[in-house]
N, C-alpha and C positions, 0 to 999 in steps of 0.2 A: 504494500500500500504506500503510495507516495504522499509525503507530508508537505505542507506549505513551508516556504522558506522562512517566513516570519511566524513566530509563535506568540500569541497575544496572551499575556498574563496580567490580570488586573488592568492597569492603564499603561503598562510597559509592553513594547513590542521588541522582542529580543530575536536577534539573528541566531537561529539554532540549526541551520543547515537544511538540506532537503534530501529526498531519495528514500530508498527502502530502509526500514528501521528494524533493528534487532534489539531486544531487551536483554540486559544483564543485571537483573535486580534493580539496584538504585541507579544504574546507568542505562542510557539508550545510545545506540550507535547508528549513525546514518552516513551513507556515502553518496556523494552527488556525482553528476556527470563528469566533473573534472577530476574525479578520484580523490577528492578531499573528503576525509572522514571526520565527522563531528561526533565527539563523545560528550554526551549531555548528562550532567549529574542532576538528578531530581530526587533527592532523598525524602524520607518521611518527614512531615511537618513543614513549617514555613521557612525553615533555615537549613541549609546544607551544613552538615558537620562531617568530619573525616573519621567516622566510626570504624570499628573493626569490620562491620558488615560492608560498609562502603569500600574499604580497601580490598576485602575478599572479592567483591563484585568487580572491582577494577582489575584485579588479577585475571579474572575470567575474560574480561573485555580485551586485555592485553594478549591473552592466548590467541584470540581471533585476529588481532592486528599483526602479531608476529607471524602467523601462518600465511597471511595475505596482506602484506604492507601496502597502504595507500601512498599516494604521492605526498600527502601531508595530513597530520592528525591535529585537530583543533579540540581543545578542552574548553567547555563552557558550563555555566550553571543555568538551570531552568528557573531558578528563583529570582523574583524581581528585586529582592533586597541586596543581593550580592553573590559572590563566587562561593567561597566556603568560609564559615565563621571560625573554623579551628577544629580541634579534636572534640570528641564527645566526652565532656568532662565527667559525665556520670559513670563512665567506664573506669575512671581513676579511683572511684570510691570502693571498687571491688578489690583493689590491690591488696595482696596478702604478704608478699615478700619480694625482695629485690630481684631474685632469680626469675620468678615468673613474669615480672614486669619487663625485665630485660629480654626474655624470650619473645614476648609479644611485640616488643619494639623491633627486634631483629626481623620478625616476619613482616612488619610494616615497612621497614627499610628495604626489604627484598622487593616489595611491590614498587616502591618509589624508584629504586635503582633500575628496575626493568623498564619503567617508563622513560627514564633518562637514557637508557641504552638502546632504545628502539632504532632500527635502521632508517626509518623514515623521519623527516624533520617533524618537530612538534611545536605547537604554539598554544599558549593559554590566553584566552580573551577574557578580561576581567572587567566586570561592572560592579559597583559597590565595593564591598570589603573583600579582602583576601588576607585572612588573619591566621596566625599560628600554623596549624597543619595545612590549612588552605594555601597559605603563602608558600609553604614548603612544597606542596604539590605543584604550584605554578613555577617555582624555582627549578624543578626537575625537567621542565620543558625547555626547548632550545631558545624560544623567544616568548616575549610577553607583550600583548597589546592591551591598552587600557581604554575604557570609555571614560570620558570626562567625568570627574567626581570620584573615580576609584581611589581606594586607599589600601595601604599595605602595612602590616606590622606583626610583631611578635610580642603579644601581651603575656606570654607565659610567666615572665618574672613576677607578675601580679598574683600568680598562683603559687609562688615559691619554687618555680621551675625555670628551665631554659628550653629552647627548642629541642625537640627530641626525634624528629624525622629527617635529619640531615640539614636543618637550617643553619646550624653553627658553622658548617664548612661551605655549604653552597652559596650562602649570601656573601661570606667573606671572600669567596673565590670570584664572585660576580662583580662586586663593587669594591671601592676603597675599604680595606679591612677595618680601619678605625671608625668609619661611618657605619659599617655593618655591626660592629660591636656596640656602638652607641645605641642603635635601634634595639638591639637585643637586651642591653643592660638597663635601658630606661623603660622599655615597653612602648615608647612613643611611635606614632604612626607616620608614614610618609604619604601624603596626599599626592594627587596626580602630578602636579608641577614638580614637587620635590622628588618624587619617584623617578620622573624623567631625568632630572638633573643628576641624580645619583647613579643612573644607569640600570635601575631595576626594570624599567620598561623601555621599549624601543619606539613606540608610537602611541599617540593619543588620538583617538578618532571618535566621531559621533556614531551612534548606534547604526544609523542607516548606511554607514560606509564600512561596516565591519567586513562584509563579504569581499569588497574590493581590496581592503587592506590585507586580508588573508591570502587572496589570490596573488597579490603582489609579492608575497614571500616565496612563492613557488620558484624553485631554481636559484634562490638567493643564498649565497654561501655565507657562512659565519667566518670572519677573518681571525677570530680568536685573539684579538688584540685589545679587548675592552679594559683589562685590569690596569695596564700601564706600569710605569716604573715604580711608583709608590708601593703598589701591591707586591711587586717582586722584591722590594727591599724588606717588606715585612715577612717574606718567606724565610728570611734569615733570622736565626735565633736572637742575636744581640739587639736588633731593632725591636723585635717583639717584646723582649724582656723590658726594655726601657718604656715602651708604650704601655705594657701591662702594669708596671709599677705605678705609672701615672693614673691609669684607670682605677687601680686598686685604692689609691688614696682618695680619689674623687668619689668613688662608690661608697667607701667606708663612711664618708661624711654624711651621705644621704641615706644609706641602707647598711647599717652596721652588720658585719658578718655574723655576730652572735644571734641576731634576730632574723636576718635575711641572707642565708647562705648561698642562694642560687646565683646571683650575679657574680659572687666571688668564685664559685665553682666554674662559671663560664670563663672568667678571666684566666683561671688556671688551665682550663682546656686549651684555650687559644695560645697561651704562652708556651705550653708544653708541646702541643701537637700541631700548631698552625703550620700550613705548608705540607703536611703529611695527611692526605685525605683519609686513608684507610685507618690510620692510628686515631685520628680525630673522630671518625665515625664510631669506632668501638668505644672510645672514651666517652663520647656523648651519650651512648646507650647506657653505660654503667653509671655515669653521673646522674642522668635523668632518673633512673630507677632508684638510686640511693636518695635523691632529693624527694622523690614522691613519697617515700616512707617516713619522712621527717614530720615532726609536729607542725613546723611552719607551713609546709605545703598542705597538710591535711586541714589545718585551720583556715588557710587562705582559700582552699577549695570549698570549705564550709561557707566562707563569706560569699563566694560566687553563688552558691545555692540560696543563701539568705537574700541576695539581691533578686534572684529569680522569684522567690516566694513573695517579696514585696510587690513585684510587677503583677502578680496574680490577683492582688487586692483590687486592681483597676481594670479588670476584664470588661469587655462590652463597650458600647458607644456611650459617650457622655452627653451627646446632644448639644454640646457647647461649641459654637462657631464664632460668636462675638463676645468680647470681654471689655468691660469698662473698669479702669483702675482709678480709684479716688485717692489722690496723694502722689506727687511726683518726687518724693524724697528718694533716698538711696534704694529702699526696698521696693517701693511702688514702681520706680523707673526700671529696675532690674526685672521685675515680674512682667511688666508691660512689654519690654524688649524681648524677653524670652518667649512669651506667647506669640508675638509677631514673627519671630524667627521660626517658630514651629508651625506657622501657617495660619494662625488665627487672626481675625480682624480685631484690632484693639484701638480703643480710645482711652486717653489718659487726661485727667483733670487735676488742677491745683489752683489755690487761691492766688498764686503768683505766676507770672509768665516765665521768669528766669529758670525755675526748675524744669519747666516743660521743654525749653530750648536745650537745656543740658541733657535731659532725658533722651532726646532724639540723637544728639551728638554721641552720647555714651552707647546708645543702641547700635550705632554703626560700628563702633569699636568692638562691642560684644559679638556682633555678627562676623566680623573679620576674624576674631579669635576662634570662632566656631568653624572656621575654614569655609565660609560661604564665598562663592564667587562674587564678582562685582555686580553681576545681574541679579543674583540671589539677594545680595545686600540691598540693592535698589528695591526689589520686590518686598522685602521685609519692612523697609522703611515706609513704603507705600501703604502697608497694612497697619502701620502705627501712626495714629493721628492725634496730635495735641488738641485738646478739647476743653478750653478754659470755661466755656459756657455749659458744658456737660450735655450737649445734644445727644451724645452716644449712649448716655445712661438709660434712656427710656427704651432703647432698642436692644440692649445687651442681654445675652443669655445668662451671663454671669457678671456680677459686680463685685469687685474685690476692694474692700476698704483697707487702705494702707497708711492711715494717718498716725501721728505720734501717739505714744502709749499713755494717753490721758483719758481715764474712764468717761468723764463728762463729755469731752470732745467726741469720743467714739459713739457714745449713746446718741448725742445730737445728730451726728452724721448718719448713723444707721436709721434713725427715725426719718430723716430727710430723704435718704436713699430709697427706703421702702415706699414712701409716698409717691415717688416718681418712677419707680421701676415697674416693668411688666409684672402682671400678677403671677406668671409662671417662672419668672427669673429667679435664679439662686443668688443669695447675698452672702458673702463670706468676709470674715475679718482676718487680717494677717497679724493680729496681736500675738506677741511672743510669750505673754504671761498672764494676761487678764482672764479670769474665769468667764466662761461663756454664758452661764446662767444669768448673771447680772446684765450682760449686754442683750441677751435674747429677751429679757423682760420688757424692753421698750418696744418690741416689735409686735405687730398685730398678727402676723403669720410667722411665728418663730420656727415652724417646721421646715421652712425653706432657707433657714439661716444655719451656718456652721463656721468652723474655723479652718483656714488654710494657712498654716504657719510655714512659710518658706524660710530658708536660711541664707545668709549673706556670705559670699556672692551667689546669687541664684544660678548663674551660668556654670558655677564650679561645684556647688554642693547639691547633690541629687535629691536628698530627702525632703519630703514635705509632710508635716504632721496634719492629717485630716482629723480635725477635732470635733467630736460630737458633744451634744448636751441632751438632757432628758427629753426635750421636745423636738429635736431634729428628726425628720422623717428618714426612713430607710432609703427612699428614692433619692433624696438630696445627697445623702452620704455616698450612695453608690455612684451618682453622677460625678461627684467631686473626686472620688477615687479614680474613676475612669478618665476624668480631665487631667489629673496629675500624670497618669501613665501616658496619655496622648501627647503631652508636651515633653516626654522623655525623662520624667522624673519618677521618683519612687514614693508611692503613698504609704504612709504608716498610720493606720487608724488608731487614734487614742481618744480617751475620754477627757472632758474638761476637768482640770485639777490644777492647783497652783504650780505654774511653770510647765504645765502639761507633762510630757515625759522628758524630753532632751534637756530643757533648762532646769527641770527639777533635779536631774541626775548631775548635771554639769556644775551647777552653782556651788555646792559644797567644795568642789575641787578648786574653783577660783577663789573662794573666800578663805580656804585653808592656806593657800599660797600667800594671800594678803596678810594673814595673821603671822605667817612665818617671817615675812618681811618686817613686821612689827617687832619681832623678836631679835632683829638685827642680822638675819641671814640675807646674803646678797641675792637679788632677784635672778641674776644669771645662774647662780648655783641651783636655785629652786627650779627654774625652767629646765636646767640640765638634768636634774633628777627625774623629772617627768619624761623627758625625751629619752633617757636611758631605759626607762620602762617600755618605751615604744610609742609614746604619743607623738604626733607629727610636729607639735610645737608645745612649749611649756604653757602653764596656766596664765602667767603674767603677760606673756606675749598675746595669748588669746584675749585676755581682758582688754589690752590696748587695741587690738584689732576690732573687737566688738564695740568698744567704747565704754569708758568707765562710768559714764552716766547711765547707760543701758544696764550695765552689770549691777549698779547700785539700785536701780529701779526694780529689776527682777528680784534681787535679794530682799528688798523691802516688801514686795508683793507676796513673797513666800513666808516671811518671818512669823506672821501671826496666824498662819493657816495650816501649819503642819504639826504632826505628832513629834517629829524629831526637831530639836531646837536648831535654829539657824543663828550663827554668831553675828554680832553687830559688826558693821564694816569699820575697820580701823580708822582712827582720825586722820592718819597721813593720807589715806586714799580719798576720804571725803574732801579734805582740803585741796587735793590736786584737782578734783572735779570742780570744786567751787571756784578755783582760780582759772578755769578754762582749759586745763591740761587733761584732755579727754582721751588721748591716745592717738592713733594714726590720723584720724580725721582733723585733729588740731595741730599735728606735727610733734606733739609731745604728750606723754602720759606717764606711765611707769618708765618707759624708755623714750629717748629722743628718736625721731623717725626721719629717714631721708630716702627719697625715691621708693617709698613703700616698704622699707626694710628697717628693723630696729638697730640702733647702734649699741651693740653689746661689747663690753670688755671681756676680760678673762674670768671675771668674778672675784669676789673678795676672799680674804684669808680666813674668814669665820668658818670653822669646821661644820660640815653638814651633818646634822644629827642622823644616827643610824636608822631611825624610824621615819625619815623624811619622805621616802617614796610611799610607804604605807599611809602616812598622814594625807598624802595627796590622792592616792588611788582608792583606798578603802572607803572613804565617804561616798564615792560614786557608787560603789557596789552596794553599800548600805541603802542609799536612796533608790537604787534600782530594785532592790528587794521590797522596799516600801511601795513602789509603783506597782509591782506584781501583786502585793497583798491587797492593795486598794483597787485592783482591776483597772488601773489606768491604761494598761496595755494587755492584749489578750494572752500573750505567752512570752517566754524568755527569748525565743528565737527572734520575734519581732522587736523586742527590746534591744537585743544584741545588734540587730541589723540597723536600727535607728541610731544607736550611738556610734556605730562604725561609719555610716554614710553621712551623718550630720556633723560629727565631731572628729572623725578620724581615729577613734579609740583603737589603739594598737591592733591593726587587723590580723597580724600574725598570732594574736592571742585568741581570736575568734569571738570577741565581744566580752563585755564585763561579766555576764553570768556564766559564760563558757569558761572564762578565766577562773572564776570563783570555784567552779566544779573541778577544773584541772588542778588547781592549787589545793583544793580540799575545803569543803564547807566548814568543818570543825576548826581548821587552821585559820580561816578568815575570821570566824567568830571569836576565837581566842585572841587574835591580833587586835580586833576592835575593842575587846574588853580591856586589854593592856593599854591601848591608846586612851580609852575613857578614864582609866585610873590615872594616867599621866597628864592628860590634857583637858579632861572635862566631859560632861555628859553628851556633848554633840557626837561623840563616837560610840555611844551605847548601841549595841546590835539591835536592829529592828526585829520586831516580833515575828516577822515573816521568815526569818532564817530557820526557825524550828520546823517549818514545813518543807524545807529543802534538804535537811540532813539525811 
């Protein structure tokens, strides 16, 4: 049966070849009149992954190709989203020991090696993403053609791993080895333009020109001169050793080997075996298998599945296509920009014109950072309209109130918004700490009202707390969860509670650091103690970035409404706020700031107390248990996910509750009791610990 040249999937028309079709499980093979064979990957689900079954089916397809080679073999994905998203992470969870993992990897390498060794030329045509194992599959082809917007990367380092199907040597053979190592060590992606500059791809074409580009490759020889002199130099041991030492020191500063062994293992691989493909291939297999069995990798893989679980909170259609944001301050502007970038029509209002102009300017910068093309940036800005007279409010599907954290102001605004909004519109507040029951009380139809607590910066922090209250309808909450997923963020359903979930857990961490400063301990040392635990930045730097005024407001809102006592803010911190030293937004807070970075010295000579790390971390765990006991959040997994994706809580530890279990519940409770004896009742173990023992 002859198939059409273009296959229509959703709204995308992909060139998938023509001619008679043969099925090989997850793959389909077509050969056209020019004897160009098209191998089409169409795995189960909406995304292609390089699972064991996909590799087994590819091996069968290669049997057919080897027995009757075409003039050219083209690899493509039938999925509209992209090429291949990587390995099937779920298969990693079944790993029992290093030897069995290594054996499975060798089988996978065997298939990829066969693709690379085919007598006919091969080309991968990539649209969307080619990540991890998908990138390795493309690297095994002789050539790569990209559709505009394609991107390539090795995100394995975020799972505590490094490439495991030949990526360590194939990429460093193809392009400048230092560029290849940078991609693998950081997990950063190379989008179309960068990929072309690096030499990952040979051509960038529009979808309608794919067939012509493929035909142009027939008979074109590979001159084998892509790598150049620099790559040849790094084939020599001394040059690699020098470069590896530099990489090692840079990597240690960002990802300490104690917590993140994978990038360091990758550097060792390249330094020891670079230039010797066979040796590096075997070393890659053994290293990957060893890393996979580590606590770091298993916890980071757990984090991957926590992310997937949050996404499932927002399944279905939100019904939200137009959004009006009230308030063009930092948060309101970020929310509006992100909604426009994600394809929604947005209007944004403010009582002043200056913030609206700044919001549009900042939106262009955010879109550029999100790798949008000039045309896409233009389209996003066209969807975001400054609206000082609030014409858009009456037509919006969703109105987000993002005014300052003043209860009376918010209540007045919500009353005004409800009076002008459509009867079926959803009204949400972005409050970070005010309980929703008090805000909902002023509304006539409080069922369509809930909280949408974004975190700053919206474009970088994926989590959004979807905050319910007693009168919020199930439909409203369902639509808001779906909306959060639709704009590429992660919805965490929580109940209204002082500080909700994230701020309730985070505030004791920030306040304890402030109390330690009051005791004479240098702020740099305090931040370093938290960073050594695995936090992305210390609590005092976090306070400066959030703003001391906001931190103090959240602390005040919690103090009188919790079972666990919240200490008073030290005088030194209150005085800094009163003098206008609010943190990064004023140029000075706890630290002086320059170009968005704190100016830190080496830290004072005051000895850091032995219990310093526990004083910072254990109050977070204690607050987390309180939130579970109070049913603020449904389960410990959602809590762990929220703290990781909103605050960066040491991902390699799997989240605060997972860390507590790995450390031992009894040990944590004993440590809290000792801290309570030494420093006061704020450390008293929450009653909920007894249900976890």
